[in-house]
N, C-alpha and C positions, 0 to 999 in steps of 0.2 A: 360736306361740302357740296354746294350746288351752284349752278349759274343762273343769273336772273334771265329770264325769257327774252326780254328786250335786247339783250347783248349778244344773243347767239349769232345773228346774221351780221351785225355791224362790227363785231370786234375781230374779225379775221385779219385785219391789217395793222392792228395796234396791240400793244401790250395790255393784258388783262390787269385792272386794279382788283386786288384781293382784299376784302374786308374780313378781318379774323375777330370773331366775337367770343369773348370769355365771360361766362356768367359766374358770379361767386356770391357767397352769402356769410361765410363763417370767418370770423377774425382769426381763428385758429389756423386757417390755411393761408395767412398772409405771406409766410415765407415760401411756400409752394406757388403761390400766384405770382410773386416777384420772380421766381425761377421760371415760371411759365412765360411771362412777358419778356424776360431777358432772351429766352430761346427764340422768341419770335423776332425780336430786334435784330438778331444776327443771322437771319436768314440769307441764302445766297439770292433769293428772288427778293429784289428791293421794292417793287411796286405794291405796297400793301399798306394797309391802316389797321391799327388794333383798336377794338372798341371793348371796353369793360363795362359790363352791367353788374351793378351791386344790388342784389335782391333783398331789400327791406332792412339793411344794416346800416344805419345812418352813422354810427361810429366809424366803421370800416370805411365808407364813403369819405368822410372827413380826413381820415389819414391818407387815403389814396389820392385825394384831391390835392393835399399838399405835397405829395412825394413821388408821384410817378408821371411820366410823360407818354401819353398814349393820345390817339387821334380824338377819341371821345370817352368820357366817363359818364356813365347814366346811372341815376339812382331810381330804384323802384321805391316810393314812399313806405310800401308795405310788402311782405313776402308773396310774390305772385307765383313762384315757382319756375322751373326750368323753361318749360314751353313758352310762356308769356314773357319771360326775361329775354329769351332768344328773339321772339318777335320784337321786343323793343330795340334790340340791337339791330335787327334787319332794317327797322324804320330809320335808324340813324345812319345806316350803312350807305357809302357811296360807290362801293365796289361793283364790278361786274360779276364777280364770283364772291359767294358767302361761304366762309369756312367757320365752323364751330370748334372751339377748343377747350378742353377742361381746365379748371384752375389748378388742377395738380398734375397736369401732364407736361413733359419736356419734349419739345420738337427737334427732330433731326435738322441739321442746317440746311438740308435740301428738300424738307417737307413741302413747302409751299410751291417750289419750282416743280417737283414731281406731280403735285396735283394739277397744277397749270398745264403741265405737259399733256395730261390726260385729255383736257379740253382741246388743246392745240392740235394734237396728232390724231385723236380718236373722235373728237366731237361728242364726247361723253355728256350726257345730261346731269350726271352726278358722278362723284368720285370719293373714294375713301382711302385711308392708309393703313399701314401695318402698326399694329400696337404691340409692344413689348412691355411686359411687367417689370417693374422696378421693386423688387421685394425689400421690404424695410427690414426683414431679418432673413431668415432662410426660406427657400421655396417651400410652400406647404405641401406635405407628402399626399394630401387628399385631392389635390387638384391635378388632373391629368393635363398634359401639354396641349391637347387639342381644344381645351378651353381658354387658351391664352389669347384669342381673337386676332391671331396671325394665320398666315397661309401655311397649312400643315403639308409637308411633303408626302406625297402618296408613295408607297413601296411599289416598285416596278414588278 
């Protein structure tokens, strides 16, 4: 998540608009994508827009176009990859803050609020959030906890 440069100084007196960009390309992830979008719609921080970029999957785009309510739905005519898809989402974004969200993730209800708080209180140029794994079966024995992409408590 990062803040657009032009909004750094002028946004101190008003609420940030947050553009959340989700890039997707696999029809098999439709259910996960819907769960991701729903988790963003119920955020405690309400001043946000959801932008979905479909990377080269016209069938998925047609399904989404007829069934989801998001601020913007963008189709890449061909598969451009994640970086270019994110850039397409940024081009369509109207927010002061840009947040990237995976199509198979589920956000805590305060995710956006906590990220915005870092900008408001700390003046941070960029912020990230804690990620917790959602195991589809049992936790793999080979993966140590320090690889979970979360803050690991250090022993005193």
